[in-house]
C-alpha positions as CSV (number, residue, x, y, z in Angstrom):
1,M,34.1,159.1,2.3
2,S,35.2,162.6,2.8
3,A,37.4,162.5,5.9
4,V,40.8,161.1,6.9
5,W,41.1,160.3,10.6
6,L,44.6,161.0,12.0
7,Q,45.5,159.7,15.5
8,I,48.6,161.1,17.0
9,G,50.5,160.0,20.2
10,Q,49.5,157.7,23.0
11,C,46.3,159.7,23.9
12,G,45.2,160.1,20.3
13,N,45.5,156.4,19.6
14,Q,43.8,155.4,22.9
15,I,40.8,157.7,22.0
16,G,40.9,156.2,18.4
17,Q,40.7,152.7,19.8
18,E,37.5,153.5,21.6
19,W,36.2,155.4,18.6
20,W,36.8,152.6,16.1
21,Q,35.3,150.0,18.5
22,I,32.1,152.1,18.4
23,V,32.1,152.6,14.7
24,T,32.9,149.0,13.8
25,G,30.7,147.4,16.4
26,T,28.9,144.2,15.3
27,S,25.4,145.8,15.7
28,N,26.2,148.6,13.3
29,R,24.8,148.6,9.7
30,E,27.2,148.6,6.7
31,A,25.8,152.0,5.7
32,D,26.9,153.5,9.1
33,I,30.5,152.2,8.6
34,Y,30.8,153.1,4.9
35,P,31.8,156.8,5.4
36,F,34.8,155.7,7.5
37,C,36.3,153.2,4.9
38,S,37.9,153.2,1.6
39,Q,36.5,151.0,-1.3
40,D,38.9,148.2,-0.3
41,G,37.3,148.0,3.1
42,H,40.2,149.5,5.1
43,L,39.5,152.3,7.6
44,S,40.4,155.8,6.5
45,A,42.7,156.2,9.5
46,V,46.4,157.0,9.9
47,C,47.9,156.1,13.3
48,V,51.2,157.6,14.3
49,D,53.2,157.5,17.5
50,S,56.9,157.9,18.4
51,E,56.7,154.6,20.3
52,P,55.0,151.4,19.1
53,K,53.1,150.3,22.2
54,A,49.8,152.3,21.8
55,V,49.5,151.6,18.0
56,R,50.1,147.9,18.4
57,K,47.5,147.7,21.2
58,L,45.0,149.5,19.0
59,Q,45.7,147.1,16.2
60,K,44.9,144.1,18.4
61,Q,41.7,145.6,20.0
62,V,40.0,146.7,16.8
63,K,38.7,144.2,14.3
64,R,41.6,142.4,12.6
65,G,42.6,143.7,9.1
66,L,40.6,147.0,9.2
67,F,43.8,149.1,9.5
68,R,46.0,149.5,6.5
69,E,49.5,148.3,7.6
70,S,51.2,151.2,5.8
71,N,49.1,153.6,7.8
72,L,50.5,152.4,11.2
73,I,53.5,154.7,11.6
74,M,55.8,154.2,14.6
75,G,59.1,155.6,15.8
76,K,61.7,154.0,17.9
77,Q,61.8,156.4,20.9
78,G,59.4,158.8,22.7
79,R,59.6,162.6,22.6
80,G,60.1,163.2,26.3
81,S,56.9,165.2,26.8
82,N,58.7,168.0,25.0
83,W,56.8,170.0,22.3
84,A,60.0,171.0,20.5
85,Y,61.2,167.5,20.3
86,G,57.8,166.4,18.9
87,Y,57.6,169.3,16.5
88,H,61.2,169.1,15.1
89,G,61.7,165.4,15.5
90,V,65.0,163.5,15.9
91,R,67.5,165.3,13.8
92,S,70.1,162.6,13.8
93,E,68.0,159.6,12.8
94,S,68.7,158.2,9.4
95,E,65.1,156.9,8.8
96,Q,62.4,159.1,7.2
97,S,60.8,161.4,9.8
98,L,57.5,160.7,11.4
99,C,56.0,163.8,9.9
100,S,57.0,163.0,6.3
101,R,55.9,159.4,6.6
102,T,52.5,160.5,8.0
103,M,52.0,163.1,5.3
104,E,52.7,160.5,2.6
105,S,50.1,158.1,4.1
106,L,47.6,160.9,4.5
107,R,48.2,161.9,0.8
108,K,47.4,158.3,-0.3
109,E,44.3,158.2,1.8
110,A,43.1,161.5,0.5
111,E,43.6,160.3,-3.1
112,K,41.4,157.3,-2.3
113,R,38.5,159.5,-1.3
114,D,35.5,160.2,-3.6
115,F,35.7,163.7,-2.2
116,Y,38.3,164.9,0.3
117,G,36.6,167.2,2.8
118,G,39.4,167.3,5.4
119,T,41.2,165.7,8.3
120,V,40.0,164.9,11.9
121,L,42.9,164.8,14.4
122,F,42.9,163.0,17.8
123,H,45.7,164.1,20.2
124,S,46.5,165.5,23.6
125,L,47.8,169.0,24.5
126,S,50.5,167.8,27.0
127,G,52.7,165.1,25.4
128,G,55.7,165.7,23.2
129,T,54.1,163.7,20.3
130,G,50.5,164.6,21.0
131,A,51.2,168.3,21.2
132,G,54.4,168.8,19.2
133,L,53.9,166.4,16.3
134,S,50.2,167.3,16.0
135,S,51.2,171.0,15.7
136,R,53.6,170.1,12.9
137,L,51.1,167.9,11.1
138,C,48.3,170.5,11.4
139,E,50.6,173.1,9.9
140,A,51.7,170.7,7.1
141,I,48.1,169.6,6.3
142,R,47.0,173.2,6.0
143,E,49.8,174.0,3.6
144,E,49.3,170.9,1.5
145,Y,45.5,171.0,1.5
146,P,44.5,174.7,2.0
147,L,40.8,174.1,1.0
148,G,40.3,171.0,3.3
149,H,38.9,171.3,6.7
150,I,40.8,170.5,9.9
151,L,38.9,169.5,13.0
152,S,41.0,168.8,16.1
153,V,39.9,166.6,19.0
154,S,42.2,167.8,21.8
155,V,42.5,166.6,25.3
156,A,43.9,169.0,28.0
157,P,45.8,167.5,30.9
158,H,44.7,167.5,34.6
159,Q,45.1,170.9,36.3
160,A,47.0,169.1,39.1
161,G,49.7,168.3,36.6
162,E,50.8,165.4,34.5
163,S,54.2,166.8,33.4
164,P,56.3,169.8,34.4
165,L,56.3,170.9,30.8
166,Q,52.6,170.6,30.2
167,H,51.9,174.3,30.3
168,Y,54.5,175.1,27.7
169,N,53.3,172.2,25.5
170,A,49.7,173.2,25.8
171,L,50.5,176.9,25.1
172,L,52.4,176.1,21.9
173,C,49.9,173.5,20.7
174,L,46.9,175.8,21.3
175,S,48.5,178.6,19.4
176,W,49.2,176.3,16.4
177,L,45.6,175.1,16.5
178,Q,44.3,178.6,16.5
179,R,46.4,179.4,13.4
180,Y,45.9,176.3,11.3
181,A,42.7,174.4,12.5
182,D,39.1,175.3,11.6
183,G,37.7,174.0,14.9
184,V,38.8,172.3,18.2
185,L,36.7,170.0,20.2
186,L,38.3,170.7,23.5
187,F,38.1,168.1,26.3
188,H,39.5,168.6,29.8
189,N,40.7,165.5,31.6
190,D,39.3,166.8,34.9
191,E,35.8,167.2,33.4
192,V,35.9,163.9,31.5
193,L,36.9,162.2,34.8
194,K,33.8,163.6,36.5
195,Q,31.5,162.6,33.7
196,A,33.0,159.1,33.4
197,A,32.6,158.7,37.2
198,A,29.0,159.8,37.3
199,P,27.4,156.4,36.4
200,V,29.6,154.7,39.0
201,A,28.8,157.3,41.7
202,R,25.1,156.7,41.1
203,K,25.6,153.2,42.3
204,D,26.6,154.5,45.7
205,T,30.0,152.9,45.4
206,P,32.6,154.3,47.9
207,E,35.4,156.3,46.3
208,A,33.8,156.0,42.9
209,S,36.1,158.5,41.3
210,C,39.2,156.4,42.2
211,Q,37.8,153.5,40.3
212,V,37.5,155.3,37.0
213,S,40.0,154.0,34.5
214,F,41.6,155.7,31.5
215,P,39.6,153.4,29.2
216,S,36.4,154.6,30.9
217,M,37.4,158.2,30.3
218,N,38.3,157.5,26.7
219,A,35.0,155.6,26.2
220,Y,33.0,158.7,27.4
221,L,35.0,160.9,25.1
222,A,34.4,158.5,22.2
223,S,30.7,158.4,23.0
224,C,30.5,162.2,22.7
225,L,32.3,162.0,19.3
226,A,29.9,159.4,18.1
227,G,27.0,161.6,19.1
228,L,28.3,164.4,17.0
229,L,30.2,162.7,14.1
230,C,28.4,159.4,13.3
231,P,26.2,159.4,10.2
232,L,22.8,161.1,10.3
233,K,20.0,160.6,7.8
234,I,19.7,164.3,7.1
235,F,23.2,164.2,5.5
236,T,22.6,161.1,3.4
237,S,21.9,160.9,-0.3
238,Q,18.5,159.8,-1.7
239,S,20.0,156.3,-2.0
240,G,20.7,156.3,1.7
241,V,24.5,156.5,1.4
242,S,26.3,158.9,3.8
243,M,29.3,160.8,2.5
244,G,30.6,161.5,6.0
245,M,29.8,165.3,6.0
246,E,29.0,165.5,9.7
247,P,32.4,166.9,10.8
248,W,32.3,169.7,8.3
249,E,28.6,170.5,8.9
250,L,29.5,170.7,12.6
251,L,32.2,173.3,11.9
252,R,29.8,175.2,9.7
253,T,27.2,175.2,12.5
254,V,29.2,176.0,15.6
255,C,32.1,178.0,14.2
256,P,30.4,180.9,12.4
257,M,33.4,183.2,13.0
258,P,37.0,182.1,12.3
259,A,38.3,183.7,15.5
260,F,36.3,181.5,17.8
261,K,37.4,177.8,17.3
262,F,37.3,176.2,20.7
263,L,34.2,174.0,21.4
264,H,32.7,172.7,24.6
265,T,31.0,169.3,24.4
266,A,28.6,167.6,26.9
267,Q,26.4,164.5,26.7
268,A,23.5,163.0,28.6
269,S,21.8,159.7,27.9
270,T,19.1,157.4,29.2
271,R,17.3,154.1,28.5
272,G,13.6,153.5,28.3
273,T,11.2,156.5,28.5
274,V,12.9,159.7,27.5
275,F,12.2,163.3,28.4
276,W,14.4,165.4,26.1
277,D,14.1,168.5,28.2
278,S,15.4,166.5,31.2
279,L,18.4,165.3,29.2
280,A,19.0,168.9,28.2
281,S,19.1,169.8,31.9
282,S,21.6,167.0,32.6
283,A,23.8,168.1,29.7
284,L,23.8,171.6,31.2
285,Q,24.8,170.5,34.6
286,P,28.6,170.4,34.2
287,L,28.7,173.6,32.2
288,P,30.9,176.4,33.8
289,R,28.8,179.5,34.4
290,Q,31.4,182.1,35.2
291,S,34.9,182.9,34.0
292,L,37.9,183.0,36.2
293,D,37.3,186.8,36.5
294,G,33.7,186.3,37.6
295,N,32.1,187.3,34.3
296,P,29.2,185.2,32.9
297,H,30.1,182.9,30.1
298,Q,28.4,183.1,26.7
299,S,28.1,181.1,23.5
300,T,28.1,182.2,19.8
301,A,26.4,178.9,18.7
302,V,25.0,175.7,20.1
303,L,24.2,172.4,18.4
304,A,22.1,169.7,20.0
305,V,22.2,166.2,18.5
306,A,19.4,163.9,19.6
307,R,19.8,160.2,18.9
308,G,17.4,157.3,19.8
309,P,14.3,155.5,18.7
310,R,12.1,158.3,20.2
311,E,13.4,161.1,18.0
312,D,9.8,161.8,17.2
313,A,9.2,163.0,20.7
314,F,12.1,165.5,20.2
315,L,10.7,166.6,16.9
316,A,7.3,167.2,18.3
317,N,8.5,170.1,20.4
318,P,12.2,171.0,19.7
319,R,11.7,174.6,20.8
320,L,11.4,173.5,24.4
321,V,14.9,171.9,24.4
322,L,16.4,174.7,22.3
323,R,15.0,177.4,24.6
324,K,16.5,175.6,27.6
325,L,19.9,175.3,25.9
326,R,19.8,178.9,24.6
327,Q,19.3,180.1,28.1
328,G,21.7,177.8,29.8
329,Y,24.5,178.5,27.3
330,R,23.7,182.2,27.3
331,C,23.7,182.6,23.5
332,V,24.7,186.0,22.2
333,S,21.9,188.2,21.0
334,W,23.6,189.1,17.7
335,N,23.2,185.6,16.3
336,P,19.6,185.0,15.4
337,F,20.2,181.3,14.8
338,A,22.4,180.6,17.7
339,A,20.8,177.2,18.7
340,T,19.9,174.4,16.3
341,Y,19.5,170.6,16.3
342,W,20.0,167.4,14.4
343,T,18.2,164.1,15.1
344,D,18.5,160.5,14.1
345,A,16.6,157.3,15.2
346,A,19.8,155.2,15.3
347,S,22.4,155.2,18.1
348,L,25.8,153.6,17.3
349,V,27.0,153.7,21.0
350,A,24.1,151.6,22.4
351,P,21.1,150.5,20.3
352,G,17.8,151.5,22.0
353,R,19.5,154.1,24.1
354,H,18.6,157.8,23.9
355,S,21.4,160.4,23.9
356,L,21.6,164.2,23.7
357,T,25.0,165.5,22.7
358,V,25.5,169.3,22.9
359,C,28.4,171.1,21.2
360,A,28.8,174.8,21.9
361,N,31.2,177.6,20.9
362,H,31.4,178.6,24.6
363,S,33.6,181.1,26.2
364,S,34.5,178.7,29.1
365,S,37.3,177.5,26.7
366,A,39.0,180.7,27.5
367,D,39.4,179.6,31.1
368,L,41.8,176.9,30.1
369,L,43.7,179.2,27.8
370,Q,44.0,181.8,30.5
371,R,45.4,179.3,33.0
372,V,47.8,177.9,30.5
373,E,49.0,181.3,29.5
374,Q,49.5,182.5,33.1
375,R,51.4,179.4,34.2
376,A,53.5,179.2,31.1
377,R,54.3,182.9,31.4
378,A,55.4,182.5,35.0
379,M,57.7,179.6,34.0
380,Y,59.0,181.4,30.9
381,E,59.9,184.6,32.9
382,S,61.8,182.3,35.4
383,N,63.6,180.6,32.5
384,A,62.3,177.3,33.8
385,F,63.1,174.2,31.6
386,L,63.6,176.4,28.5
387,H,67.0,174.8,27.8
388,W,65.1,171.6,26.9
389,Y,63.3,173.5,24.2
390,W,66.3,175.3,22.8
391,R,68.1,172.0,22.6
392,H,65.5,170.7,20.1
393,G,65.2,173.7,17.8
394,C,62.7,175.9,19.5
395,E,63.3,179.6,19.6
396,E,62.2,182.6,21.7
397,G,60.0,183.8,18.7
398,D,58.0,180.6,18.9
399,F,57.1,181.3,22.6
400,E,56.4,185.0,22.0
401,Q,54.2,184.3,19.0
402,A,52.3,181.7,21.1
403,F,51.8,184.1,24.0
404,E,50.5,186.7,21.5
405,T,48.1,184.3,19.8
406,V,46.6,183.0,23.0
407,R,46.2,186.6,24.4
408,S,44.5,187.6,21.2
409,V,42.0,184.7,21.6
410,L,41.4,185.7,25.2
411,G,40.7,189.2,24.1
412,D,38.2,188.1,21.5
413,Y,36.3,185.8,23.9
414,S,36.1,188.6,26.5
415,H,34.2,190.7,24.0
416,L,31.9,187.9,22.8
417,G,28.6,189.5,23.7
418,E,29.4,192.9,22.0
């Protein structure tokens, strides 16, 4: 009971819906659900959005009565896909701001914990609420709980474009995460779409990618989170009770240096007979090999989480899988323990199914940052859409600081192997 789960905006609450359906599934043991609940049985979750639609749907889809009503925080109007509007809020509204209401609910949840380890955020990088309000909350949580961890689960928009303001929003949000979060599980909508479409494509269905829905994409993303963050026996007490330390152990394992916070995640799974080295090869398949400049990508740390009834087969020869992952992710030579693993016989996503979830501090994250910085810079120098940000309290210094922060991250990743 160490984490508070904070879902922000439409995307964050849609991911949260899939996540909680996995966690609260009827086949799951009480011991698996315990780390996510308070002693009164309510989920340790705070759901916030500037509009009520996504939160109300979440409330209906997940088991009745699991969410604390006071933790469902909704505004009356959206934030117009504008980071500044999400960050600063509606200045004229008489009601208490979304940020202050959320922080009050989070404080009460933190006080209910036996031990408060930190907060896990679900949000997007492109929306006004998902990018702007999450930046504000991340900053506020760091100031209020300086010793607590912050793990962000961030979803980047499609490259083709979801909003004319998405590059500004992503730039500002990424810079805030770099300053205030401890780690960022970064998912790209384009990559998630391909992975969610893969099972459909194997059925030789025409135009498989066109049939992939947003719930399918969110389900894949939630499956990756379950592979990494659901309870593991190695982190339980002698009485078999989990304290929910998996998010913080993940940060300790794959974020050995505070400058490198952006994490790449991949997952492969199968039923029946399992060959763990084959699953490792499948997990490596979507991994970007070279940067936009043509330089080979590298990793500072890699974590493999093997789940399934045949974990003994993995434990019989873990070096085989780790060697393949170490080579595929091109782990840096200066980290002698760059690749490690966790195992568990239980799988919350699908009982009896084997899954290998790989999380790596991989330099391919810099590709997204570079694209965002370049496109946002081109728009900024042309003064495109900036009046929408000035109108809601944003200043030139916010943009200049964001550009500087992202460029600094890009510089650090370019020297990763040195």
